[in-house]
The first five atom37 places (N, CA, C, CB, O) and aatype in JSON, in Angstrom:
{
  "aatype": [12, 11, 10, 13, 16, 19, 6, 6, 0, 2, 0, 10, 10, 14, 15, 10, 1, 6, 9, 10, 11, 11, 9, 5, 1, 15, 1, 1, 1, 10, 0, 16, 13, 1, 5, 5, 0, 11, 10, 0, 0, 6, 7, 0, 6, 5, 7, 7, 7, 7, 12, 6, 3, 7, 19, 10, 18, 0, 7, 10, 10, 16, 2, 13, 16, 0, 6, 12, 19, 6, 10, 6, 0, 10, 7, 19, 5, 10, 11, 3, 13, 6, 1, 7, 10, 19, 3, 13, 14, 15, 10, 1, 3, 7, 1, 19, 9, 10, 10, 4, 17, 5, 10, 7, 6, 7, 3, 5, 10, 6, 17, 17, 8, 3, 12, 6, 0, 7, 13, 15, 7, 1, 16, 14, 10],
  "atom_mask": [
    [1, 1, 1, 1, 1],
    [1, 1, 1, 1, 1],
    [1, 1, 1, 1, 1],
    [1, 1, 1, 1, 1],
    [1, 1, 1, 1, 1],
    [1, 1, 1, 1, 1],
    [1, 1, 1, 1, 1],
    [1, 1, 1, 1, 1],
    [1, 1, 1, 1, 1],
    [1, 1, 1, 1, 1],
    [1, 1, 1, 1, 1],
    [1, 1, 1, 1, 1],
    [1, 1, 1, 1, 1],
    [1, 1, 1, 1, 1],
    [1, 1, 1, 1, 1],
    [1, 1, 1, 1, 1],
    [1, 1, 1, 1, 1],
    [1, 1, 1, 1, 1],
    [1, 1, 1, 1, 1],
    [1, 1, 1, 1, 1],
    [1, 1, 1, 1, 1],
    [1, 1, 1, 1, 1],
    [1, 1, 1, 1, 1],
    [1, 1, 1, 1, 1],
    [1, 1, 1, 1, 1],
    [1, 1, 1, 1, 1],
    [1, 1, 1, 1, 1],
    [1, 1, 1, 1, 1],
    [1, 1, 1, 1, 1],
    [1, 1, 1, 1, 1],
    [1, 1, 1, 1, 1],
    [1, 1, 1, 1, 1],
    [1, 1, 1, 1, 1],
    [1, 1, 1, 1, 1],
    [1, 1, 1, 1, 1],
    [1, 1, 1, 1, 1],
    [1, 1, 1, 1, 1],
    [1, 1, 1, 1, 1],
    [1, 1, 1, 1, 1],
    [1, 1, 1, 1, 1],
    [1, 1, 1, 1, 1],
    [1, 1, 1, 1, 1],
    [1, 1, 1, 0, 1],
    [1, 1, 1, 1, 1],
    [1, 1, 1, 1, 1],
    [1, 1, 1, 1, 1],
    [1, 1, 1, 0, 1],
    [1, 1, 1, 0, 1],
    [1, 1, 1, 0, 1],
    [1, 1, 1, 0, 1],
    [1, 1, 1, 1, 1],
    [1, 1, 1, 1, 1],
    [1, 1, 1, 1, 1],
    [1, 1, 1, 0, 1],
    [1, 1, 1, 1, 1],
    [1, 1, 1, 1, 1],
    [1, 1, 1, 1, 1],
    [1, 1, 1, 1, 1],
    [1, 1, 1, 0, 1],
    [1, 1, 1, 1, 1],
    [1, 1, 1, 1, 1],
    [1, 1, 1, 1, 1],
    [1, 1, 1, 1, 1],
    [1, 1, 1, 1, 1],
    [1, 1, 1, 1, 1],
    [1, 1, 1, 1, 1],
    [1, 1, 1, 1, 1],
    [1, 1, 1, 1, 1],
    [1, 1, 1, 1, 1],
    [1, 1, 1, 1, 1],
    [1, 1, 1, 1, 1],
    [1, 1, 1, 1, 1],
    [1, 1, 1, 1, 1],
    [1, 1, 1, 1, 1],
    [1, 1, 1, 0, 1],
    [1, 1, 1, 1, 1],
    [1, 1, 1, 1, 1],
    [1, 1, 1, 1, 1],
    [1, 1, 1, 1, 1],
    [1, 1, 1, 1, 1],
    [1, 1, 1, 1, 1],
    [1, 1, 1, 1, 1],
    [1, 1, 1, 1, 1],
    [1, 1, 1, 0, 1],
    [1, 1, 1, 1, 1],
    [1, 1, 1, 1, 1],
    [1, 1, 1, 1, 1],
    [1, 1, 1, 1, 1],
    [1, 1, 1, 1, 1],
    [1, 1, 1, 1, 1],
    [1, 1, 1, 1, 1],
    [1, 1, 1, 1, 1],
    [1, 1, 1, 1, 1],
    [1, 1, 1, 0, 1],
    [1, 1, 1, 1, 1],
    [1, 1, 1, 1, 1],
    [1, 1, 1, 1, 1],
    [1, 1, 1, 1, 1],
    [1, 1, 1, 1, 1],
    [1, 1, 1, 1, 1],
    [1, 1, 1, 1, 1],
    [1, 1, 1, 1, 1],
    [1, 1, 1, 1, 1],
    [1, 1, 1, 0, 1],
    [1, 1, 1, 1, 1],
    [1, 1, 1, 0, 1],
    [1, 1, 1, 1, 1],
    [1, 1, 1, 1, 1],
    [1, 1, 1, 1, 1],
    [1, 1, 1, 1, 1],
    [1, 1, 1, 1, 1],
    [1, 1, 1, 1, 1],
    [1, 1, 1, 1, 1],
    [1, 1, 1, 1, 1],
    [1, 1, 1, 1, 1],
    [1, 1, 1, 1, 1],
    [1, 1, 1, 1, 1],
    [1, 1, 1, 0, 1],
    [1, 1, 1, 1, 1],
    [1, 1, 1, 1, 1],
    [1, 1, 1, 0, 1],
    [1, 1, 1, 1, 1],
    [1, 1, 1, 1, 1],
    [1, 1, 1, 1, 1],
    [1, 1, 1, 1, 1]
  ],
  "atom_positions": [
    [[33.49, -251.18, 7.33], [34.26, -252.39, 7.18], [33.45, -253.56, 7.86], [35.72, -252.2, 7.83], [32.91, -253.44, 8.96]],
    [[33.39, -254.77, 7.07], [32.69, -255.82, 7.66], [33.77, -256.58, 8.49], [31.97, -256.72, 6.57], [34.96, -256.55, 8.16]],
    [[33.28, -257.29, 9.64], [33.99, -258.2, 10.44], [33.55, -259.33, 10.49], [34.12, -257.89, 11.56], [32.39, -259.53, 10.82]],
    [[34.41, -260.35, 10.16], [34.13, -261.72, 10.03], [34.54, -262.61, 11.46], [34.95, -262.22, 8.71], [35.52, -262.33, 12.15]],
    [[33.7, -263.58, 11.71], [34.07, -264.55, 12.58], [34.87, -265.54, 11.97], [33.01, -265.09, 13.17], [34.75, -265.6, 10.74]],
    [[35.69, -266.38, 12.52], [36.45, -267.4, 11.91], [35.51, -268.39, 11.06], [37.24, -268.16, 13.02], [35.86, -268.88, 9.99]],
    [[34.35, -268.6, 11.63], [33.32, -269.66, 10.95], [32.81, -268.97, 9.65], [31.94, -270.06, 11.99], [32.67, -269.58, 8.59]],
    [[32.56, -267.66, 9.83], [31.99, -266.85, 8.66], [32.97, -266.78, 7.57], [31.61, -265.38, 9.07], [32.54, -267.01, 6.44]],
    [[34.3, -266.5, 7.73], [35.32, -266.51, 6.78], [35.54, -267.91, 6.13], [36.57, -266.03, 7.42], [35.67, -268.03, 4.91]],
    [[35.56, -268.99, 7.01], [35.69, -270.31, 6.49], [34.6, -270.66, 5.47], [35.67, -271.28, 7.61], [34.86, -271.2, 4.4]],
    [[33.31, -270.31, 5.86], [32.33, -270.58, 4.9], [32.41, -269.8, 3.52], [31.08, -270.32, 5.52], [31.75, -270.1, 2.53]],
    [[33.11, -268.98, 3.57], [33.33, -268.15, 2.26], [34.42, -268.8, 1.53], [33.72, -266.57, 2.51], [34.4, -268.66, 0.31]],
    [[35.35, -269.47, 2.03], [36.49, -270.01, 1.37], [36.16, -270.69, 0.01], [37.14, -270.98, 2.29], [36.75, -270.36, -1.02]],
    [[35.27, -271.59, 0.03], [35.06, -272.17, -1.44], [34.76, -271.16, -2.5], [33.9, -273.17, -1.47], [35.48, -271.07, -3.5]],
    [[33.69, -270.39, -2.29], [33.38, -269.44, -3.3], [34.48, -268.34, -3.5], [32.07, -268.8, -2.97], [34.6, -267.75, -4.57]],
    [[35.24, -268.09, -2.47], [36.41, -267.15, -2.54], [37.49, -267.81, -3.65], [37.12, -266.98, -0.94], [38.02, -267.2, -4.59]],
    [[37.66, -269.11, -3.31], [38.75, -269.73, -4.11], [38.34, -269.61, -5.62], [38.99, -271.3, -3.67], [39.21, -269.36, -6.46]],
    [[37.2, -269.76, -5.92], [36.7, -269.65, -7.48], [36.87, -268.17, -7.97], [35.01, -270.1, -7.66], [37.41, -267.87, -9.04]],
    [[36.4, -267.37, -7.19], [36.51, -265.81, -7.56], [38.0, -265.53, -7.58], [35.72, -264.76, -6.42], [38.36, -264.84, -8.54]],
    [[38.87, -265.89, -6.79], [40.41, -265.56, -6.93], [40.97, -266.32, -8.12], [41.27, -265.98, -5.59], [41.94, -265.82, -8.69]],
    [[40.5, -267.39, -8.53], [40.98, -268.12, -9.82], [40.64, -267.35, -11.0], [40.35, -269.54, -9.98], [41.43, -267.1, -11.91]],
    [[39.35, -266.97, -10.94], [38.92, -266.05, -12.05], [39.73, -264.66, -12.14], [37.4, -265.74, -11.86], [40.05, -264.2, -13.24]],
    [[40.01, -264.09, -11.08], [40.5, -262.98, -11.09], [42.18, -263.17, -11.68], [40.26, -262.43, -9.63], [42.74, -262.32, -12.38]],
    [[42.73, -264.28, -11.31], [43.96, -264.4, -11.68], [44.12, -264.8, -13.12], [44.56, -265.27, -10.83], [45.11, -264.46, -13.77]],
    [[43.11, -265.52, -13.64], [43.02, -265.78, -15.02], [42.9, -264.58, -15.94], [41.94, -266.62, -15.23], [43.53, -264.43, -16.99]],
    [[41.89, -263.63, -15.35], [41.85, -262.37, -16.16], [42.9, -261.64, -16.21], [40.95, -261.55, -15.8], [43.12, -261.08, -17.29]],
    [[43.86, -261.43, -15.08], [44.88, -260.69, -14.92], [46.03, -261.3, -15.83], [45.18, -260.59, -13.48], [46.84, -260.52, -16.33]],
    [[46.13, -262.64, -16.05], [47.11, -263.23, -17.14], [46.65, -262.92, -18.47], [47.26, -264.79, -17.05], [47.46, -262.62, -19.35]],
    [[45.41, -262.98, -18.69], [44.96, -262.62, -20.12], [45.13, -261.08, -20.44], [43.39, -263.02, -20.33], [45.5, -260.69, -21.54]],
    [[44.84, -260.27, -19.43], [45.13, -258.84, -19.65], [46.5, -258.57, -19.78], [44.63, -258.01, -18.6], [46.84, -257.63, -20.51]],
    [[47.52, -259.37, -19.09], [49.05, -258.95, -19.2], [49.39, -259.26, -20.6], [50.09, -259.77, -18.15], [50.31, -258.6, -21.1]],
    [[48.82, -260.13, -21.29], [49.1, -260.27, -22.89], [48.82, -259.05, -23.73], [48.19, -261.41, -23.51], [49.17, -259.1, -24.91]],
    [[48.28, -258.01, -23.3], [47.81, -256.92, -24.03], [48.46, -255.7, -23.5], [46.35, -256.83, -23.98], [48.04, -254.6, -23.85]],
    [[49.59, -255.85, -22.56], [50.14, -254.88, -21.87], [50.83, -253.99, -22.89], [51.0, -255.42, -20.83], [50.57, -252.79, -22.8]],
    [[51.58, -254.34, -23.77], [52.48, -253.61, -24.73], [51.49, -252.91, -25.73], [53.55, -254.64, -25.53], [51.74, -251.77, -26.1]],
    [[50.28, -253.62, -26.2], [49.47, -253.15, -27.1], [48.76, -251.79, -26.54], [48.54, -254.25, -27.47], [48.61, -250.79, -27.23]],
    [[48.32, -251.91, -25.14], [47.59, -251.02, -24.39], [48.5, -249.84, -24.32], [47.16, -251.59, -23.03], [48.1, -248.69, -24.53]],
    [[49.93, -250.19, -23.98], [50.85, -248.86, -23.75], [50.85, -248.21, -24.98], [52.43, -249.13, -23.31], [50.61, -247.0, -25.02]],
    [[51.07, -248.81, -25.96], [51.17, -248.12, -27.42], [49.86, -247.34, -27.68], [51.39, -249.28, -28.67], [49.89, -246.17, -28.06]],
    [[48.83, -247.96, -27.5], [47.62, -247.28, -27.7], [47.29, -246.01, -26.86], [46.62, -248.21, -27.49], [46.77, -245.01, -27.34]],
    [[47.64, -246.16, -25.63], [47.68, -244.93, -24.68], [48.65, -243.79, -25.04], [48.05, -245.39, -23.28], [48.36, -242.6, -24.91]],
    [[49.86, -244.28, -25.51], [50.77, -243.17, -26.04], [50.17, -242.6, -27.31], [52.25, -243.71, -26.34], [50.26, -241.37, -27.42]],
    [[49.59, -243.26, -28.28], [49.04, -242.87, -29.48], [47.78, -241.93, -29.05], [0.0, 0.0, 0.0], [47.53, -240.91, -29.7]],
    [[47.1, -242.26, -28.07], [45.91, -241.5, -27.65], [46.35, -239.99, -27.25], [45.18, -242.27, -26.38], [45.71, -238.98, -27.53]],
    [[47.6, -240.04, -26.53], [48.03, -238.7, -25.93], [48.39, -237.95, -27.13], [49.28, -238.78, -24.84], [48.34, -236.73, -26.99]],
    [[48.75, -238.42, -28.36], [49.05, -237.5, -29.62], [47.87, -237.47, -30.58], [50.34, -238.02, -30.45], [48.07, -237.09, -31.74]],
    [[46.78, -237.8, -30.22], [45.65, -237.57, -30.85], [45.12, -238.57, -31.89], [0.0, 0.0, 0.0], [44.2, -238.39, -32.69]],
    [[45.97, -239.81, -31.7], [45.62, -241.06, -32.38], [45.17, -242.11, -31.32], [0.0, 0.0, 0.0], [44.4, -241.85, -30.4]],
    [[45.71, -243.29, -31.55], [45.37, -244.42, -30.65], [44.76, -245.52, -31.08], [0.0, 0.0, 0.0], [44.82, -245.72, -32.29]],
    [[44.14, -246.34, -30.38], [43.46, -247.54, -30.89], [44.32, -248.83, -30.72], [0.0, 0.0, 0.0], [45.55, -248.87, -30.71]],
    [[43.53, -249.8, -30.61], [44.46, -251.03, -30.76], [43.74, -252.16, -31.59], [44.89, -251.63, -29.27], [42.51, -252.13, -31.6]],
    [[44.38, -253.16, -32.27], [43.78, -254.11, -33.13], [42.74, -254.93, -32.31], [44.88, -255.01, -33.77], [41.62, -255.2, -32.76]],
    [[43.16, -255.31, -31.1], [42.08, -256.17, -30.33], [41.45, -255.44, -29.26], [42.67, -257.44, -29.69], [41.11, -255.94, -28.2]],
    [[41.3, -254.12, -29.62], [40.65, -253.41, -28.48], [39.28, -253.7, -27.83], [0.0, 0.0, 0.0], [38.96, -253.45, -26.67]],
    [[38.54, -254.26, -28.78], [37.2, -254.77, -28.24], [37.32, -255.89, -27.27], [36.32, -255.25, -29.35], [36.67, -255.92, -26.23]],
    [[38.21, -256.87, -27.67], [38.48, -257.93, -26.66], [38.97, -257.46, -25.59], [39.31, -258.91, -27.05], [38.44, -257.81, -24.53]],
    [[40.16, -256.5, -25.57], [40.68, -256.04, -24.33], [39.68, -255.24, -23.39], [41.83, -255.21, -24.65], [39.67, -255.35, -22.16]],
    [[38.9, -254.49, -24.09], [37.81, -253.86, -23.24], [36.89, -254.89, -22.59], [36.93, -252.91, -24.11], [36.54, -254.71, -21.42]],
    [[36.54, -255.84, -23.2], [35.65, -257.02, -22.62], [36.38, -257.62, -21.46], [0.0, 0.0, 0.0], [35.8, -257.84, -20.4]],
    [[37.73, -257.89, -21.66], [38.47, -258.49, -20.42], [38.51, -257.48, -19.32], [39.99, -258.93, -20.77], [38.33, -257.93, -18.19]],
    [[38.73, -256.14, -19.44], [38.9, -255.22, -18.49], [37.33, -255.35, -17.75], [39.37, -253.69, -19.18], [37.27, -255.46, -16.53]],
    [[36.28, -255.34, -18.44], [35.08, -255.26, -17.94], [34.89, -256.6, -17.04], [34.08, -255.08, -19.09], [34.45, -256.52, -15.89]],
    [[35.2, -257.67, -17.56], [35.13, -258.92, -16.73], [35.94, -258.82, -15.46], [35.63, -260.13, -17.53], [35.43, -259.13, -14.39]],
    [[37.23, -258.37, -15.57], [38.25, -258.28, -14.46], [37.4, -257.32, -13.37], [39.84, -257.56, -15.04], [37.25, -257.65, -12.2]],
    [[36.96, -256.28, -13.85], [36.3, -255.3, -12.96], [35.13, -255.87, -12.12], [35.77, -254.16, -13.79], [34.98, -255.77, -10.9]],
    [[34.31, -256.51, -13.05], [33.2, -257.32, -12.33], [33.6, -258.31, -11.32], [32.4, -258.06, -13.3], [32.89, -258.41, -10.32]],
    [[34.68, -259.09, -11.45], [35.25, -260.08, -10.55], [35.79, -259.26, -9.32], [36.44, -260.96, -11.29], [35.68, -259.67, -8.16]],
    [[36.37, -258.1, -9.65], [36.95, -257.45, -8.41], [35.63, -256.88, -7.51], [38.05, -256.13, -8.87], [35.62, -256.88, -6.28]],
    [[34.63, -256.46, -8.28], [33.51, -255.98, -7.42], [32.81, -257.21, -6.74], [32.45, -255.13, -8.29], [32.23, -257.09, -5.66]],
    [[32.88, -258.13, -7.27], [32.24, -259.5, -6.56], [33.02, -259.77, -5.32], [32.33, -260.92, -7.56], [32.43, -260.05, -4.27]],
    [[34.31, -259.68, -5.39], [35.31, -259.91, -4.3], [35.04, -258.78, -3.22], [36.88, -259.84, -4.89], [34.93, -259.11, -2.04]],
    [[34.94, -257.61, -3.57], [34.72, -256.45, -2.78], [33.42, -256.43, -1.94], [34.74, -255.3, -3.67], [33.32, -256.03, -0.78]],
    [[32.48, -256.92, -2.69], [31.19, -257.01, -1.96], [31.09, -258.13, -1.03], [30.09, -257.11, -2.9], [30.12, -258.21, -0.28]],
    [[32.07, -259.04, -1.02], [32.18, -260.04, 0.25], [32.79, -259.36, 1.46], [33.12, -261.36, -0.08], [32.65, -259.91, 2.55]],
    [[33.45, -258.23, 1.36], [33.98, -257.55, 2.43], [35.53, -258.1, 2.69], [0.0, 0.0, 0.0], [36.15, -257.9, 3.73]],
    [[36.01, -258.78, 1.65], [37.37, -259.4, 1.88], [38.35, -258.6, 1.23], [37.48, -260.84, 1.36], [38.05, -258.01, 0.2]],
    [[39.6, -258.49, 1.77], [40.66, -257.55, 1.4], [41.54, -258.31, 0.5], [41.44, -256.96, 2.62], [42.11, -259.29, 0.99]],
    [[41.75, -257.99, -0.8], [42.8, -258.58, -1.66], [44.01, -258.04, -1.4], [42.56, -258.44, -3.03], [44.11, -256.83, -1.59]],
    [[45.08, -258.72, -0.97], [46.43, -258.2, -0.65], [47.43, -258.58, -1.73], [46.92, -258.75, 0.72], [48.35, -257.78, -1.89]],
    [[47.41, -259.63, -2.49], [48.36, -260.1, -3.48], [47.67, -260.84, -4.66], [49.38, -261.03, -2.79], [47.34, -262.01, -4.49]],
    [[47.46, -260.29, -5.76], [46.75, -260.89, -6.87], [47.65, -262.28, -7.18], [46.66, -259.76, -8.22], [47.0, -263.33, -7.21]],
    [[48.87, -262.34, -7.39], [49.45, -263.51, -7.76], [49.35, -264.7, -6.86], [50.7, -263.25, -7.97], [49.22, -265.82, -7.35]],
    [[49.43, -264.47, -5.38], [49.44, -265.42, -4.54], [48.04, -265.8, -4.22], [50.18, -265.07, -3.44], [47.8, -266.92, -3.77]],
    [[47.07, -264.91, -4.45], [45.61, -265.02, -4.08], [45.53, -264.88, -2.57], [0.0, 0.0, 0.0], [44.83, -265.63, -1.89]],
    [[46.26, -263.93, -2.06], [46.33, -263.51, -0.66], [45.18, -262.67, -0.29], [47.59, -262.79, -0.38], [44.97, -261.65, -0.95]],
    [[44.3, -263.03, 0.84], [43.32, -262.16, 1.23], [43.2, -262.01, 2.72], [42.1, -262.57, 0.66], [43.6, -262.93, 3.44]],
    [[42.7, -260.99, 3.2], [42.52, -260.79, 4.6], [41.09, -260.63, 4.96], [43.28, -259.62, 5.04], [40.36, -260.1, 4.11]],
    [[40.55, -261.03, 6.15], [39.14, -260.96, 6.47], [39.28, -260.07, 7.86], [38.37, -262.56, 6.64], [39.89, -260.6, 8.78]],
    [[38.78, -258.82, 8.04], [38.93, -258.19, 9.25], [38.02, -259.0, 10.22], [38.59, -256.67, 9.14], [36.98, -259.57, 9.88]],
    [[38.53, -258.96, 11.46], [37.97, -259.79, 12.56], [38.22, -258.99, 13.81], [38.63, -261.26, 12.65], [38.92, -257.98, 13.84]],
    [[37.54, -259.57, 14.91], [37.73, -258.98, 16.18], [38.45, -259.96, 17.05], [36.41, -258.54, 16.79], [37.99, -261.1, 17.03]],
    [[39.45, -259.74, 17.8], [40.28, -260.57, 18.76], [40.49, -259.83, 19.86], [41.59, -261.02, 18.27], [41.1, -258.77, 19.72]],
    [[40.08, -260.2, 21.03], [40.37, -259.51, 22.38], [40.09, -258.15, 22.2], [41.83, -259.67, 22.91], [40.9, -257.33, 22.62]],
    [[39.0, -257.76, 21.6], [38.47, -256.42, 21.51], [39.12, -255.52, 20.56], [0.0, 0.0, 0.0], [38.8, -254.34, 20.59]],
    [[40.04, -255.93, 19.69], [40.73, -255.2, 18.64], [40.53, -255.77, 17.3], [42.15, -255.13, 18.91], [40.21, -256.95, 17.18]],
    [[40.71, -254.98, 16.24], [40.54, -255.53, 14.93], [41.84, -256.17, 14.5], [40.09, -254.45, 13.95], [42.93, -255.64, 14.72]],
    [[41.74, -257.14, 13.98], [42.85, -257.97, 13.46], [42.48, -258.5, 12.03], [43.16, -259.21, 14.45], [41.37, -258.22, 11.57]],
    [[43.32, -259.19, 11.37], [43.11, -259.77, 9.95], [43.32, -261.25, 9.94], [44.09, -259.13, 8.9], [44.46, -261.67, 10.18]],
    [[42.35, -262.09, 9.67], [42.31, -263.53, 9.46], [42.94, -263.58, 8.13], [40.84, -264.21, 9.53], [42.49, -262.83, 7.26]],
    [[43.96, -264.38, 7.86], [44.68, -264.37, 6.58], [44.69, -265.78, 6.01], [46.15, -263.84, 6.75], [44.9, -266.78, 6.69]],
    [[44.41, -265.78, 4.51], [44.31, -267.01, 3.95], [44.79, -266.79, 2.54], [42.91, -267.6, 4.05], [44.63, -265.66, 2.07]],
    [[45.4, -267.79, 1.76], [45.84, -267.72, 0.42], [45.64, -268.8, -0.36], [47.08, -267.45, 0.34], [45.85, -269.86, 0.22]],
    [[45.28, -268.87, -1.6], [44.98, -269.98, -2.37], [46.15, -270.84, -2.24], [44.66, -269.64, -3.79], [47.31, -270.42, -2.23]],
    [[45.7, -272.35, -2.12], [46.64, -273.36, -2.16], [46.62, -273.82, -0.54], [0.0, 0.0, 0.0], [46.93, -274.96, -0.2]],
    [[46.21, -272.8, 0.4], [46.04, -273.43, 1.65], [44.61, -274.22, 1.77], [46.19, -272.33, 2.75], [43.82, -274.4, 0.84]],
    [[44.42, -274.67, 3.19], [43.44, -275.67, 3.19], [41.92, -274.9, 3.15], [0.0, 0.0, 0.0], [41.69, -273.73, 2.82]],
    [[41.04, -275.84, 3.56], [39.81, -275.31, 3.57], [39.23, -274.72, 4.78], [39.04, -276.19, 3.16], [38.01, -274.57, 4.92]],
    [[40.19, -274.36, 5.75], [39.89, -273.58, 7.01], [40.96, -272.66, 7.29], [39.69, -274.48, 8.21], [42.13, -273.03, 7.15]],
    [[40.69, -271.49, 7.67], [41.6, -270.57, 8.05], [42.55, -270.96, 9.19], [40.92, -269.43, 8.37], [42.01, -271.48, 10.17]],
    [[43.85, -270.8, 9.21], [44.83, -271.28, 10.0], [45.6, -270.06, 10.59], [45.7, -272.22, 9.21], [46.33, -270.3, 11.55]],
    [[45.51, -268.8, 10.13], [46.46, -267.67, 10.47], [45.65, -266.44, 10.65], [47.57, -267.44, 9.37], [44.56, -266.21, 10.13]],
    [[46.34, -265.7, 11.45], [45.84, -264.2, 11.73], [47.02, -263.23, 11.88], [44.94, -264.11, 13.11], [48.09, -263.73, 12.22]],
    [[46.98, -262.04, 11.71], [48.0, -261.09, 12.11], [47.41, -259.86, 12.34], [49.05, -260.94, 11.15], [46.3, -259.58, 11.9]],
    [[48.21, -258.95, 13.16], [47.76, -257.67, 13.63], [47.69, -256.84, 12.24], [48.81, -257.0, 14.81], [48.34, -257.22, 11.26]],
    [[46.81, -255.63, 12.19], [46.51, -254.73, 11.14], [47.95, -254.3, 10.47], [45.64, -253.47, 11.74], [48.1, -254.21, 9.25]],
    [[48.9, -254.05, 11.38], [50.27, -253.43, 11.04], [51.27, -254.41, 10.52], [50.89, -252.76, 12.26], [52.19, -254.09, 9.76]],
    [[51.05, -255.62, 10.95], [52.1, -256.69, 10.76], [52.29, -257.33, 9.63], [51.97, -257.61, 11.54], [53.38, -257.81, 9.33]],
    [[51.01, -257.43, 8.73], [51.18, -258.02, 7.45], [51.52, -259.53, 7.52], [0.0, 0.0, 0.0], [51.6, -260.16, 8.58]],
    [[51.73, -260.08, 6.21], [51.89, -261.46, 6.16], [53.01, -261.86, 6.95], [52.02, -261.91, 4.84], [52.85, -262.82, 7.7]],
    [[54.14, -261.28, 6.9], [55.29, -261.81, 7.82], [54.92, -261.87, 9.17], [56.53, -260.97, 7.75], [55.63, -262.6, 9.86]],
    [[53.95, -261.26, 9.75], [53.46, -261.38, 11.2], [52.43, -262.37, 11.35], [0.0, 0.0, 0.0], [51.73, -262.34, 12.36]],
    [[52.22, -263.35, 10.36], [51.15, -264.22, 10.48], [51.33, -265.12, 11.78], [51.05, -265.06, 9.2], [52.46, -265.55, 11.99]],
    [[50.35, -265.42, 12.65], [50.37, -266.32, 13.85], [49.31, -267.37, 13.69], [50.13, -265.53, 15.17], [48.22, -267.06, 13.21]],
    [[49.56, -268.56, 14.07], [48.57, -269.56, 13.98], [47.23, -269.21, 14.93], [49.28, -270.92, 14.41], [47.37, -268.67, 16.03]],
    [[46.08, -269.51, 14.47], [44.83, -269.21, 15.03], [44.81, -269.93, 16.44], [43.66, -269.68, 14.06], [43.81, -269.84, 17.16]]
  ]
}
């Protein structure tokens, strides 16, 4: 697990903001195929399957996967797709904590929480 200083995490926020927006766009586009994909999967279980826009859907899945890999490579933990909520593992007083940020917040981290506390346990830095 990568550990971040506040400064390192803040430096990532501009690129992280763009990656999260791409991930959210991809998820919205994939959601439009939810019913088609479900029907195709059910058909595949019965020896048939396929979907009209299967090639487009497969391309969207590939892009989404690449965006998630890009995020994962940064060492950031995605907690909520819809809110763009991420945590940065960090050290505070000799223990691992999570620096917390979400899309729509400023250009500097302002919150942290214990590993077990989650979003509701956010405390100002």
